[in-house]
N, C-alpha and C positions, 0 to 999 in steps of 0.2 A: 868817494863820499867823505867829507871832511869829518874830523874828530874834534869834539869840543871837550876839553878837560876842565876840571875844577880850578886849575891854577891859571887858566887863561881868561882873558876878557871875552865875555859872550858877544858874538858878532851877530848881526842881523842875517837870518837865513834867507837866501833868495826865494822869492815866491815861486811855487811850482806852477807851471803852465796848466791852464784848465784843459782837462781832457774831454774829447768828444764822448758822447754817450756810449758808442760802440767800443771805443778805446778803454773807457772806464770799466765796462763790462768784462773785457778781456783781462784787464789788470786784476779785477776781483776774482775772476775764474782761475787765474794763474796762482794767486795767493791761496785760494781755497784748495786747489790741487796740491800745492806744495805742502800745505798743512797735512793733508791726507797721506802723502808719500812719506813725509817725515815720521808720522806715526807708524806706518807700515814697514818702512825700510831703514829708518835710522838716519843719522846725520849725513852719511855719505849718499845723499840723494842724487839721482840721475836727473839732470836738467831736461834731457830728452824725454824721460818718463813723465816729468811734470808737464811739459808742453803737450805730450800726447794725452795725458789725463785731462788737461784743461781744454783740449780740442782746438789748440792753436799751433801754428808753426814755430819752429825754433827762432826764426827771425823776429816774430812777434814777442816772444819771451824776452829776448835780448834787447828789444827796443824799449821795454819797460824796466828791465833789471840788468845792469851791466855785468853782474857776476853772482855767484852763489851767495856770497856774504850779504850783498844788498837784498837779495830775495829773502834770506833767512831773517834779516832785520825787519822786513815788512811783515813776515809771518808772525814774528814775536809781538810786534805792535798790534797786529790784527787780533791775535788771540787775547791779549790783555783788554782790548777794547770790547771784544765780544763778551768776555766774562763780566766786565763792568756793566755792559748793557743788561745782562741777565740779572745782576744784583739790583740795579736801579729799577728795572721794570718789576721785579718781584716785590720790592719794597713799596712801589707806587700802587700796584694793582691788588695786592693781598691785604685784606682787612685785618688779618691776624699776623702778628710779628713773627711767631714761630713758623707759621705756614709759609711766610715769605722766605725764611731761612731754609726751610726744607726745599722749597721750589728752586732756590738759587743753587743749593748744593747738588741737586740732581741735574740741573741744567749745566752747571760747570763740569760735572763728571762727563757729560756728553761731549764736551770740548776736548776730552782726553788729556787733561792737564798733567796727569802723572806721567804719560808717555812723552809729552812735549817738553816739560820743564828741563830735564837733564840734557836734551838735545839742543835747546835754545839758550842754555846758560853760558856756554863757552864761546868766546870770540865775538860776543855781542858788545857793542859800544853802549854801555849803560849811561853814559853822560850825554848821549845824543838827545837833543830837545824832544824829538818824537817819543823816544823811550821814556824820558822823564815825565812827559805830560800823560802818557798812557798809564804809567805806573802810579802816578799821583792820583789820577782819577779812579783807578782800580782800588787802591788803598782806601780812599774816601768812601767808595761805595760799599766795600765789605765792612769797614768800621761802622758805617751807618746802620747796616743790617744787624750787626752784633749789638750796637747800642739800643736799637729798637727792641730787640729780644730781652736785653737786661732790664730796660725801663718797664717792659710789660710784666716782668716777674716770671716769665716763662723760661728764660735761659739761665742756667746756673751761673753764679757770679764769679767762680774761680777759674774761668777760661777767658781767652781773648782770641782775636782774629788770627793770630799766628798759629794757635792750636788747631783752629778750623782748617787752615790751609795746609798744614803739615799732614793732617789726617786725610784730607781730600786728595792731596798729591800721592800719598802712599797707597791709598785704596784704589786709585785709578792707574797705578804704575803696573805695566805688564810684568808678569813673572818671567824670570830668565828661562831661556830654552823654549822649546816648542811643545812641552808635555801638556800644557794647559791651554790648548788653542781656543777654547771657548770661555776663557777667563772673563771676558766682558759681560757675559750673561749674569754673573754673580755680583757685579759692582753695585748696582742700585739696591740689591738686597742687603749687602753689607753696609752701605751708606745709611740705610734706614736703621740698622742696629746702632750705628755710631750716633745718629741724630737722636735716637731715644736716650742715649747716654748724656746728651747735652741738656736735656730738659730738667728744669728745677722742680723739686729739690734734688740735689745730687745724692746718689746712693752710697757714695764713699768719699773719703777725703783724698784729693789728688796730691801726689808728691811734687815738690818744686813749686815754681810760680808760673802764673799764666804767661804764655808766649804772645808777644805782640808782633805785628808785621815788621816793625823796626828790628826786633830780635832776629828775624829770619834773614835780614840783609847784612848782619854783622858776620864777618869772617872770624873763625877761631884763631 
């Protein structure tokens, strides 16, 4: 898979061949299974286990994905697209801006972003056109949700989308070790407490400044 860097001239990406319906279903099942296995077992995922979980043979997996890196790339893009879907649908369907934000946060938590983010951050080609497109769409969808909440007067004005995503990631990150095996059952309860703290007017003055999504992309 080619790498596109910021210092090179962008070249036209070859069009992907259209997949048959059954092949497309297999591809989607493999990506979904890989996401589950990443959450459960970490970055050193077994491709054999992914194929077994997806209900396909190893040959089918390798027909779609040449290696582990290509598969993880597609999982990353898939997760961002699914979360963007949740943000866009919540904003379109909920008549209340803060209700849309609540719906999105709980739906994004079900994607296990806290478990996946550290696993998918290393070794990913962030300059790949697919990654850039998915990231741009996700940023726009989350920023639109936050803007709607602020415009309605329901969301406190001293926070931004970066604050939201940091909290969402931290609250859905599994605790180290196996002592809290049922950690997931508390996630939505604690997210509700966090969301109550986002409502206007704020009960206290926050230190520092609001974090944007661009702030999260900057390396120290």
